[in-house]
KOLMI-279866 format. One record per atom (N, C-alpha, C, CB): x, y, z. Coordinates in steps of 0.1 Angstrom, whole numbers, plus 2048, in hexadecimal, padded with zeros to 3 digits. Glycine has a CB too. Layout:
<nodes>
XYZ/...
</nodes>
This chain:
<nodes>
7994896D4/7984906C8/7A448D6BF/79649F6CA/7A24896B3/7AE4866AA/7B54936A6/7A947E69E/7C14916A1/7C949C69C/7C34A3691/7D7497698/7BC49C688/7B54A267D/7AA4AB682/7B0498673/7A24A668B/7974AD690/79C4BA698/78E4A569A/7A64B869F/7AC4C46A7/7B14CE69D/7B74BF6B1/7B94CA694/7BF4D468A/7B44DB682/7C84CD680/7A94D367E/79E4D9677/7974E3680/7944CE673/7954E068D/78F4EA696/7974F7697/78D4E46A4/7A44F5698/7AD501699/7AD50968D/7BC4FC69C/7AD502681/7AC50A675/79F512674/7AD500669/79450C678/787513677/78751E681/77C50967A/78D51D68C/78D528696/795534690/7945246A3/7A053168A/7A853C684/7A1542677/7B6536680/79B539670/79453E664/788547668/78F53365B/783545674/77754D678/77C55B67C/770547684/78855E67C/78D56C67E/78A575673/79C56C681/784571668/78057A65D/777585663/778572652/76F58266D/76658C673/76E598678/75E58667F/77959567F/7825A0684/7895A7679/78C59A68E/78D5A066F/7945A6664/78A5B065D/79959C65A/77E5AB65B/7745B4654/7715C065D/7675AC652/7705BE66A/76D5CA673/7785D4673/76A5C5681/7855CF672/7905D8672/7925DF665/79D5CF674/78A5DC65B/78B5E464E/7825F064F/7875DB642/7795F1658/76F5FC659/77560A65B/7655F9664/77F60B663/785619664/78B61E656/79061966E/79161464F/796618642/78B61B638/79E60D63C/77F615639/774618631/76F626634/76960D633/76E629641/76A637645/77464163F/76A638654/78163E640/78A64763A/78964962B/79964263D/78563E624/78363E616/777648613/77F630611/76D64861B/762650618/76565F61B/75664C620/76E662624/772670626/77B67561B/779671634/78266C614/78B670609/78666D5FB/79866A60B/77966E5FA/77366A5ED/7796715E1/76466D5ED/77A66B5D6/77F6705C9/78E6745CA/77767C5C6/79666D5D2/7A466F5D2/7AB6615CF/7A96745E0/7B86625CC/7BF6565C9/7C064D5D6/7CD6595C4/7C16545E1/7C264C5EE/7B66445F0/7C56565FA/7AA64A5ED/79D6435EE/79D6375E5/79264D5EB/7A26385D9/7A262D5D0/7AB6225D5/7A76325C2/7B66255DA/7BF61B5DF/7B96145EB/7CD6215E3/7B461C5F4/7AD616600/7A160D5FC/7A9621609/79A6125F3/78E6095EE/7935FC5E8/7866115E4/79D5FD5E0/7A35F05DB/7A85E75E6/7AE5F45D1/7AF5EC5EF/7B45E45FA/7A95DF603/7BE5EC603/79F5E7605/7935E360C/78C5D7606/7895EE60D/78A5D75F9/7845CC5F2/78D5C05F1/7805D05E3/79A5C25F0/7A35B65F1/7A25AF5FE/7B15BA5EE/7A25B7609/7A15B1616/7935AB618/7A35BC621/7895B0613/77C5AA615/77A59E60C/7715B4611/78159D601/7825915F9/788586602/78A5935EC/793589608/79957F611/79057B61D/7A7584616/789585622/78058262D/775578628/77958F632/77057B61C/766572616/76C564615/761577609/778563610/77E55560E/78054F61B/78B557607/784556626/786550633/77854B638/78C55A63D/76E553636/76154F63A/75C543633/75755B637/75F542627/75B53661F/76352A623/75E539610/77052B625/77852062A/77451C638/78752462A/771525640/76C52264E/76051864D/76952E656/75751C644/74B514643/74E50663C/74051B63B/756506632/7594FA62B/7624F0634/7614FD61E/76A4F563C/7724EC645/7694E564F/77D4F464C/75D4EA652/7544E365A/7504D6654/7484EC65D/7504D5647/74C4C9640/7574BF640/7484CC632/7644C3642/76F4B9641/7734B564F/77B4C063A/76F4A9653/7724A4660/77D49A660/76649E666/77F493655/78A489653/78E488645/78547C659/798480642/79D47E635/79347862C/7AA476635/78A46F631/781468629/776472624/77A45D630/77347D62A/769486626/76D48F61A/76448E632/77A48E617/77F49760C/7794945FF/78E49660C/7784875FC/7724835EF/7644875ED/7734735ED/75C4865F8/74E48A5F8/74D4995F6/747485604/7564A05FD/7574AF5FD/75A4B35EF/7624B4607/7644AD5E8/7684B15DB/75D4AF5D1/7744AA5D6/7554A45D3/7494A15CA/73F4AC5CC/7434935CD/73D4B15D8/7334BB5DA/7384C95D4/7314BD5E9/7454CB5D5/74A4D85CF/74A4D75C0/7594DA5D4/74B4CB5BB/74B4C95AC/73D4CD5A6/74D4BA5A9/7334CB5AE/7254CF5A9/7244DF5A8/71A4CA5B2/72B4E65B1/72A4F45B0/7344FA5A6/72D4FA5BE/7404F65A6/74B4FC59E/74D4F5591/7574FC5A5/7484E858F/7494E0583/7574E057D/73F4E6578/7604DE586/76F4DE582/7744D0586/7774E9589/7774C857C/77D4BB57F/78B4BC583/77C4B2572/78E4B458D/79C4B3592/7A04A5594/79D4BB5A0/7AC4A258E/7B049458E/7B649059C/7BB492584/7BC4995A3/7C24965B0/7BA49E5BA/7D14995B0/7B74975C5/7B149D5D0/7BB4A15DA/7A74925D7/7B94AE5DF/7C34B35E9/7C04AD5F6/7C24C35E9/7CB4AB5FE/7C94A660B/7C44B0615/7D749F610/7C14AC620/7BC4B662A/7C74BF62F/7B74AE637/7D34BA630/7DF4C3633/7E24CD628/7EB4BA636/7E04C961B/7E14D3611/7D74DE612/7E04CC603/7CB4DA615/7C04E4617/7C34ED623/7B34DD619/7C84E862D/7CC4F0639/7D74FA635/7D04E7645/7E04F562D/7EB4FE629/7E6509620/7F64F6621/7DC506618/7D651160F/7CF51B618/7CD50A605/7C7516622/7C051F62B/7C9527633/7B7517634/7D5522637/7DF52963E/7E4535635/7EA520643/7E7532629/7EC53C61F/7E154761E/7EF536612/7D554361D/7CA54D61B/7C8555628/7BC545619/7CA54F633/7CA557640/7D4561640/7CB54D64C/7E155E63D/7EC56763D/7EA572632/7F956163A/7E456F627/7E157961D/7D7583622/7DC573610/7CD57E629/7C358762F/7CA590639/7B857F636/7D258B642/7DA59364B/7E259E644/7E258B654/7E959A63A/7F25A3633/7EA5AE62C/7FB59C629/7DE5AA626/7D65B461F/7D05BE629/7CB5AE617/7CD5B9635/7C85C263F/7D35CC644/7C25BA64B/7DF5C6646/7EA5CF64A/7ED5D9640/7F75C664D/7ED5D5633/7EF5DF628/7E45EA628/7EF5D861A/7D85E662B/7CD5F062B/7CF5F9637/7C05E962D/7D35F4642/7D65FD64E/7E260664B/7D85F565A/7EC601645/7F8609643/7F5614639/80460163D/7EE61162E/7EA61C625/7E162662B/7E3615618/7D8621634/7CF62A63B/7D7633644/7C5622643/7E062E64B/7E9636654/7F164064C/7F262D65C/7F763C642/7FF645639/7F6650634/80663D62E/7EA64C630/7E165662A/7DD661635/7D4650625/7DA65C641/7D766564C/7E266E64F/7D265D658/7EE668650/7FA671653/7FD67B648/807668655/7FB67763B/7FD680630/7F368B631/7FC678623/7E6688633/7DC692634/7DF69B640/7CE68B636/7E469664B/7E669E657/7F26A8654/7EA696663/7FC6A364D/8086AC64A/8056B663F/8146A3646/7FC6B3636/7F96BD62B/7EF6C7630/7F46B561F/7E76C463A/7DE6CE640/7E66D8648/7D36C7648/7F16D564E/7F96DE656/7FF6E964D/8046D665E/8036E5641/8096EF638/8006F9633/8106E962D/
</nodes>
């Protein structure tokens, strides 16, 4: 197996973690519904949608990286993407540039999930301490 094929497989495996990220947002969604019509609910909903946007992008990249097996398939891939997005690009990104972009996307998804969990935890702690008083 070539280095490109191995790296591409590793990237797809990591990008497929969008399923776990999406599942880990569900407790926060439940909390959002228990706190309807509050500022905390609005913040949690916003973070929920941001995280799910990143999950969608990870899902999309996971599928698209299946089409990129080597450097020669990039030109054909870009032509196919051109039909959907109709955006002309003078320079074609290399496979390593695409991997770097997917890596940034992966970390953004992790950070948005962490932010969602931190806000959820702070909200629960705040609700618990205010109910005691």
